[in-house]
N, C-alpha and C positions, 0 to 999 in steps of 0.2 A: 390123852395122847398115849400111844403105845410105845413102851420103851423097847429098844432092840437089845436083847441079850446076846453077848458074844460067846461063840463056841470056840473050840480049840482044835479044829481039824487042821492037819498039816499038808496043805496043797501049795506047791510053789514051782516057779520056773526061775532060772538064773537070769540076772540082769545083764544088760550089755554095758560095754565100757563107754565112758563119756565124761563130760564135765560134772554132771550130777546125776543121781539115779532114783528110780521109782519102780514099784513092782506091781504085777498083775497076777491074779490067781484064777484058776479055771473052776468056777462054781456058779451057781445061779445068782443072778444080779437082782437087787431090789430096784434098780434104776434103768435097766436095759433089757430088751427082749432079744437082743442079738445072741445067736448061739455061739459059744466059745469054740474056736478052731481046735482040732484034735491035737495039733502040735503048735503051741504058741511060739512066735518068733520074737526073741528079744530085740528091742530097738532102743536106740539111744539118741539124745540130741542135746543141744545147749546153746546158750548165747554165744559160746565160742566152741563150735563142734570140733571134735578131735577123735581120732581113732586110738590115741595114746591115753594111758591112765594119767590122772592128774599128778603133778609133782607134789612132793610132801614138804616143800620149803615153806617159809613163813609168808611168802608172797603169792599165795594161791589166789586165783581170779574168782570173781563172782560168776556164778553160772548155774545151770540146772541140768538134770539128766532124768530120763524117764525109765522106770522099771516096768516093763510091759507085762501085765498079768493077763494077757490075751483079750480081754474085753473091758477091762477097767484099768486105770492107772493110778499110781501114787507118784509123787515127785520129791526129789531131794534138792533143796536149794542151798547153795554153798556161799559162805562169805569167810574168806581167810581159811582157818582150820575148823570153823564151826559149821554145822549143818542143821537146817530145819527140814523136817519131813512134813509134807502136805498130803493128808489122807493116808490110810494104812491098808487099803485093799480089803479083801475078804479074809475070813479066818484062815490062819496058816501062812499068811503072806510075809511074816517076819523073816523067813529064810531068804526069800527073793530080795527083800529090801536090804538085808545084810550083804547079799552078793552085790547089790547096786552100790552100797557104801564102799565095799572093797574095790570095786571097779573104778571108783572115784578117788582111790588112794586114801580112803578114810575108814571109819569104823564106828561102832556104837558109842564110844566115848566122846565122839565129836558132836553127837546129836544133842542140842540144847533146847530145841523147840519142836513140838508136834502139834500141827494145826489141822483141825477137822473141818472140812467145808460144810458138812451136814450130817445128819444122823443115820442115813441109810446104811444097811449092813455091808454093802459092797465097798463102802468108803471108811467104815470104822471097824470092820470085822477083825483086822489084824492088830487092833489096839491092845488086847490082852497079852499078845505075844511080844509086843514091843515094850510095854511098860516095865517089865523086870530088867530089860537090857540097858536102859538109859537113865541118866540123871538129867531130866529135862522138864520144862514147863509144858503142860498140855492145855490146848485152847480149843474152843468151839464158839460158834455164834451164840449170843446170850439167849436168843429165843429157842434154839435147839437144845440147849444145855440139858434140860430136864428129860430129854429122850435118850440120853447116852448114859449107859452104865459103865463106870470106870473105877478101877482100883485106886487111881491117882486123882487128886483134885483137878477140876477143869476150870480154867480161867475164862470168864466170858469176854467175848470180843464184840465190838460195835463199830459202826461206820466211822472211819477216820482214825481208828487205833493203829498203832505201829508196833510191829514185832520184827526184830532182826533187820530193820531197815525196810520192811515190807509194809505196805499200806492195806488195811482191811477195808473192803468195799461190801456193804450190805447188798445182797442180790436175792431177795426173797422171791418165792414163787414155786421153785421145785420143792423146797420145804419153806416154812415160815421164817426160819432162822438161817437160811442158806447164806454163806459168805463166799466171796472170791478174794484172791490175794494178788495184789498188784505191786510190781517193783518199778517205781518211777524211773530209776536210773537207766534201766535196760528196756523198759516198755514191755516187760514180760507179765502176762496175766495167767495165773492158775485159776481156771474157771469152775472147777468142780463140775456140777451138772447144770449150771446156768447156760452152758453152751456145749455142743457136741459136734463131731465132725465125721461120723460114719458115712454120711451121704452128702458131703459138702457141709458148710457151716450152718448149723441150725440152733434154734433155741431149746430150752428144756423139753424133754420128751413128754408130750401131753398126758400119756396114760400114767405117768409117775409124778405128775406135777400137782401140787396142792392147790395152787391158785394161778391159773393161766394169765389172768390180767396182770398180776404182780410179776410173773415171769417175763412177760412182754416188756413191762416197764423197766425191769432190770437189764434186759438186752439193750434198750435205748440208752440207759444210763451208762453201760459199759462202752457204748459206741462213742461217747464223749471223751473217753480217755485216749491218751496218745500211746496206743498199743502197737507193739512191733511183733509180738509172738503170743499165741493163744495156746495154752496147755490144758486140754479138756480132760474130764474124767473118762470119757468114752470117745474113742476115735484117735486119729493121729494128731500130734501137735501141728499147728499151722504157724509156720515161720516166715512165709513170704506172702505179702499182700494182706496181712491180717487186719490192719486197720480198715482198709478199703472194703474187704469182705464183710467185716462186722458192721460198718456203716450201711452197706447195701442191705444186709439182713434186717437191721433196725428199720430202715426206710420201707421195707416190705411188710412189716408187721402192723 
């Protein structure tokens, strides 16, 4: 297997305000052929959407926010005053992710977990820039672990593991060790590249998929969850009719 080495280019856009934040950087994707727009437009969303920054009291809600890196996304998942980052975007994305944290009324010190859905460079490229900023546990799917070069130890994740109240769902296909992250309490699914929404809800992009049969099985598996929102690596979050759309997709495969 080829290991993806992380470079340190500094390309970023600012994140939008919202409940939780995630960043997108304008570079060549390992998972998508979509051309990045010339002027990325920051977008934000969450289980409790709001145009206002999060309060900094001890009663912060659970939520999410997207830092839009133009053609790929990373997500910040919040519980109380702690944050989990899911995927780190392309190299140089740490500045946009920091902006997303600030927009959520938070900062690097609140980040306790960094979860990587798979080893492609547009999802782990920002890792080297984030590692020095946080005192966090870093995770990846156990099968993909050997393909990720990291300065910090990576904790392996498998089906059914829990991190930060989040359930790990094995969704192989895009890569052999691809994982998705599901929050049962809100029905929020961070799908990595198991799902995409650039042209409506679709499964993993075939040209970047290691095993299409496994990818199809993963979609059908996800369709069995009580999903209310889908946060994909590529495309806009799907927050209305997500469960029905996913079941329809699964039935068509």
